[in-house]
Every structure is written in structure tokens, then in C-alpha cells.
C-alpha positions as a Markdown table, in Angstrom:
| # | Residue | x | y | z |
|---|---|---|---|---|
| 1 | Met | 0.4 | 0.3 | 0.0 |
| 2 | Leu | 1.3 | 3.1 | -1.5 |
| 3 | Thr | 0.6 | 5.8 | 1.4 |
| 4 | Gln | 1.4 | 9.9 | 1.0 |
| 5 | Pro | 4.9 | 11.3 | 2.0 |
| 6 | Val | 4.4 | 12.9 | 5.4 |
| 7 | Ala | 6.0 | 16.5 | 5.7 |
| 8 | Ser | 7.4 | 17.9 | 9.0 |
| 9 | Gly | 9.7 | 20.6 | 10.4 |
| 10 | Ser | 10.1 | 24.2 | 8.9 |
| 11 | Pro | 11.0 | 25.0 | 5.3 |
| 12 | Ala | 14.1 | 28.0 | 5.4 |
| 13 | Pro | 12.3 | 30.9 | 3.2 |
| 14 | Ile | 15.2 | 30.0 | 0.8 |
| 15 | Leu | 13.6 | 26.9 | -0.1 |
| 16 | Gln | 11.5 | 26.9 | -3.1 |
| 17 | Arg | 10.9 | 23.5 | -4.9 |
| 18 | Val | 12.1 | 20.1 | -3.1 |
| 19 | Gly | 11.6 | 17.1 | -5.0 |
| 20 | Tyr | 13.8 | 13.1 | -6.3 |
| 21 | Arg | 13.9 | 11.3 | -9.3 |
| 22 | Tyr | 14.3 | 7.6 | -8.3 |
| 23 | Glu | 14.9 | 4.5 | -10.7 |
| 24 | Thr | 13.9 | 1.4 | -9.2 |
| 25 | Ala | 15.7 | -0.9 | -11.5 |
| 26 | Ser | 19.1 | 0.4 | -11.1 |
| 27 | His | 19.0 | 2.2 | -7.1 |
| 28 | Ser | 19.5 | 5.5 | -8.4 |
| 29 | Phe | 18.2 | 8.2 | -6.5 |
| 30 | Tyr | 18.8 | 11.7 | -7.1 |
| 31 | Leu | 17.7 | 14.5 | -4.9 |
| 32 | Met | 16.9 | 18.0 | -6.6 |
| 33 | Val | 16.1 | 20.9 | -4.7 |
| 34 | Gln | 15.1 | 24.6 | -6.3 |
| 35 | Ala | 16.5 | 27.7 | -3.9 |
| 36 | Thr | 18.2 | 30.7 | -3.4 |
| 37 | Ala | 21.2 | 29.8 | -1.6 |
| 38 | Ala | 22.9 | 26.7 | -0.6 |
| 39 | Val | 21.3 | 23.3 | 1.3 |
| 40 | Glu | 22.5 | 20.6 | 3.0 |
| 41 | Val | 20.3 | 17.5 | 2.3 |
| 42 | Arg | 20.1 | 14.0 | 4.1 |
| 43 | Leu | 18.5 | 11.2 | 3.2 |
| 44 | Glu | 17.8 | 8.1 | 6.0 |
| 45 | Arg | 15.8 | 4.7 | 6.0 |
| 46 | Ile | 13.5 | 4.4 | 8.5 |
| 47 | Asp | 11.6 | 1.0 | 7.5 |
| 48 | Gly | 14.7 | -1.2 | 8.8 |
| 49 | Gly | 16.7 | -1.9 | 5.4 |
| 50 | Asn | 20.5 | -1.3 | 4.8 |
| 51 | Phe | 21.1 | 2.2 | 3.7 |
| 52 | Gly | 24.8 | 3.6 | 4.3 |
| 53 | Asp | 24.9 | 7.4 | 3.7 |
| 54 | Ser | 22.6 | 8.6 | 5.8 |
| 55 | Gly | 23.9 | 12.2 | 7.0 |
| 56 | Trp | 23.8 | 16.1 | 6.3 |
| 57 | Thr | 25.8 | 16.8 | 2.8 |
| 58 | Leu | 26.3 | 19.6 | 0.8 |
| 59 | Ala | 24.2 | 19.4 | -2.8 |
| 60 | Pro | 26.5 | 20.7 | -5.1 |
| 61 | Pro | 25.2 | 22.5 | -7.7 |
| 62 | Ser | 23.3 | 21.2 | -10.8 |
| 63 | Ser | 25.9 | 22.4 | -13.2 |
| 64 | Gln | 27.6 | 19.4 | -11.5 |
| 65 | Ala | 24.7 | 16.8 | -12.9 |
| 66 | Pro | 24.1 | 15.5 | -15.7 |
| 67 | Asp | 22.1 | 18.0 | -17.7 |
| 68 | Tyr | 18.7 | 15.6 | -17.7 |
| 69 | Glu | 15.5 | 17.7 | -18.7 |
| 70 | Gln | 14.0 | 17.0 | -15.7 |
| 71 | Phe | 16.2 | 18.6 | -13.7 |
| 72 | Ala | 16.0 | 22.0 | -15.8 |
| 73 | Asp | 13.8 | 23.5 | -12.3 |
| 74 | Phe | 16.6 | 23.0 | -10.0 |
| 75 | Asn | 19.3 | 24.0 | -9.0 |
| 76 | Tyr | 20.8 | 21.9 | -5.9 |
| 77 | Leu | 20.8 | 17.9 | -7.0 |
| 78 | Arg | 22.8 | 15.6 | -4.9 |
| 79 | Asn | 23.5 | 12.3 | -6.2 |
| 80 | Tyr | 23.5 | 9.0 | -4.2 |
| 81 | Pro | 24.6 | 6.3 | -7.3 |
| 82 | Pro | 24.2 | 2.6 | -7.3 |
| 83 | Ile | 27.8 | 1.0 | -7.2 |
| 84 | Ala | 26.5 | -0.9 | -10.5 |
| 85 | Gly | 23.0 | -1.0 | -12.4 |
| 86 | Gly | 20.8 | -2.8 | -9.1 |
| 87 | Val | 23.6 | -2.9 | -6.6 |
| 88 | Gly | 23.7 | -0.9 | -3.8 |
| 89 | Gly | 22.2 | 3.2 | -4.1 |
| 90 | Val | 19.5 | 3.7 | -2.9 |
| 91 | Glu | 17.3 | 0.6 | -2.6 |
| 92 | Pro | 13.4 | 0.3 | -2.8 |
| 93 | Gly | 11.8 | 1.0 | 0.7 |
| 94 | Arg | 10.9 | 4.1 | 3.0 |
| 95 | Tyr | 13.1 | 7.0 | 3.7 |
| 96 | Arg | 13.2 | 10.4 | 5.2 |
| 97 | Val | 14.3 | 13.0 | 3.2 |
| 98 | Ser | 15.4 | 15.5 | 4.6 |
| 99 | Val | 16.5 | 19.5 | 3.2 |
| 100 | Arg | 17.7 | 22.7 | 5.3 |
| 101 | Gln | 20.0 | 25.7 | 4.5 |
| 102 | Gln | 23.8 | 25.6 | 4.8 |
| 103 | Gly | 24.6 | 26.2 | 7.8 |
| 104 | Ser | 20.9 | 25.3 | 9.6 |
| 105 | Ser | 21.7 | 22.8 | 12.9 |
| 106 | Gly | 17.8 | 22.1 | 13.0 |
| 107 | Ala | 16.3 | 19.4 | 11.7 |
| 108 | Gly | 15.4 | 21.7 | 8.1 |
| 109 | Leu | 12.4 | 19.9 | 5.8 |
| 110 | Phe | 11.6 | 16.9 | 6.0 |
| 111 | Phe | 9.3 | 13.8 | 4.4 |
| 112 | Glu | 9.0 | 10.5 | 5.2 |
| 113 | Thr | 7.8 | 8.4 | 2.4 |
| 114 | Gln | 7.9 | 5.6 | 0.4 |
| 115 | Leu | 10.0 | 6.5 | -2.7 |
| 116 | Leu | 8.0 | 5.8 | -6.5 |
| 117 | Asn | 9.9 | 5.9 | -9.5 |
| 118 | Gly | 10.1 | 8.9 | -11.6 |
| 119 | Arg | 10.0 | 12.1 | -10.6 |
| 120 | Val | 8.5 | 13.3 | -7.6 |
| 121 | Ile | 7.8 | 17.0 | -6.4 |
| 122 | Leu | 7.7 | 16.7 | -2.7 |
| 123 | Tyr | 7.4 | 20.6 | -1.7 |
| 124 | Ala | 6.4 | 23.4 | -3.8 |
| 125 | Ala | 6.8 | 27.1 | -2.0 |
| 126 | Pro | 3.7 | 29.3 | -2.3 |
| 127 | Glu | 3.7 | 31.4 | -4.4 |
| 128 | Pro | 3.9 | 35.5 | -3.5 |
| 129 | Ile | 0.0 | 37.0 | -4.1 |
| 130 | Ser | 0.4 | 40.8 | -4.2 |
| 131 | Ser | -2.5 | 43.1 | -2.6 |
| 132 | Ile | -5.2 | 43.0 | -4.6 |
| 133 | Pro | -6.7 | 47.0 | -5.1 |
| 134 | Pro | -10.3 | 47.7 | -4.8 |
| 135 | Val | -12.1 | 47.0 | -6.9 |
| 136 | Leu | -14.8 | 50.3 | -8.0 |
| 137 | Asn | -17.3 | 49.8 | -11.0 |
| 138 | Ile | -18.6 | 52.8 | -11.8 |
| 139 | Gly | -22.1 | 51.3 | -12.7 |
| 140 | Met | -23.4 | 50.4 | -8.8 |
| 141 | Ala | -25.5 | 52.0 | -7.0 |
| 142 | Ser | -23.7 | 54.3 | -3.8 |
| 143 | Ala | -25.5 | 54.3 | 0.0 |
| 144 | Arg | -26.1 | 58.1 | -1.3 |
| 145 | Thr | -27.7 | 57.0 | -4.9 |
| 146 | Pro | -30.9 | 55.7 | -4.6 |
| 147 | Leu | -31.1 | 52.9 | -6.7 |
| 148 | Arg | -35.1 | 53.9 | -7.8 |
| 149 | Gln | -36.2 | 57.5 | -8.6 |
| 150 | Gln | -39.2 | 58.2 | -6.7 |
| 151 | Pro | -41.4 | 61.1 | -8.2 |
| 152 | Ala | -41.2 | 64.7 | -7.1 |
| 153 | Ala | -43.0 | 66.5 | -4.6 |
| 154 | Gly | -46.4 | 67.5 | -6.4 |
| 155 | Arg | -46.4 | 65.6 | -9.9 |
| 156 | Asp | -48.3 | 62.8 | -10.3 |
| 157 | Ala | -46.7 | 59.4 | -10.0 |
| 158 | Gly | -49.8 | 58.1 | -12.7 |
């Protein structure tokens, strides 16, 4: 049974998007981050399986990664490669994916999830919304203007 990722922690204001690209057959995993400053990432196995690389690591800029179309929107990528196709790397299972601003000591923003094959977006920051000026409709009646003209005094309403 697949479940939705469970998010926890606090996103740093520098984070815009977090996702991953996973290949179940080869065990290749890329953690993808779009941020306005450098980030540290961590991947931890939480279902009891084997995975040895679970410390915080500085995510290199995307210019140091392969030029895949799926990485186009992200500027920090961390690869967890297999030793060989399907050997080592990130085996299928349940993981905690964490991201924090470089130099932070907190847990950052993290997701507990069953890894899915392909590209998955875990977090997208809310887009800024500018204030909307009040709408003024000239055709609307105001409190000072009656909706229907009353007949003038002394005139026949008939």
C-alpha cells in the first residue's frame, strides 16, 4: 500500500521546491532542490533496510550534474548512485528525505515517504501574492444614490 509523503519540520525561506528522481531498477536516486542559497540534504532509511549514506551533505549545484531535462527547474542536486546497475545505491523502501539551509543546525524540512519510480515533487513554496486593489465599479449604486428615482413632490406618480 502506498501512502502520501508525510511532511514535517520548517521550510527555510530560501526553499522554493524539493523533489527527487528515482529509478527503482538501477537504484539511482537524485535529490533535487530549487533554492536561493546553498542547501544541505540527507536521506535516511526508516523501514529497517540497509542504507549507509545518511549524514547531512552539501548539495552541489546543478551545473555539476548530468544535463537531464527533469533537472531543468532545480539548481541543487545530490546523487546517491548505485555501485552498479541494481547493486547498492538506494534500494526500494521507506525513507526520510531532509533539506535545510547550509549552516543550519536544525532538522530542516523533511518528508517520510515510500520512494516512487520517476520524478516526484515533495514541496513547492507558496507563490507570493500581491495585494489586490479595491474594485470600483462606476455602474453600481452607492448608499447616497437611490436605486430607483422617486416621483418629485407635487407631481403625479401615475
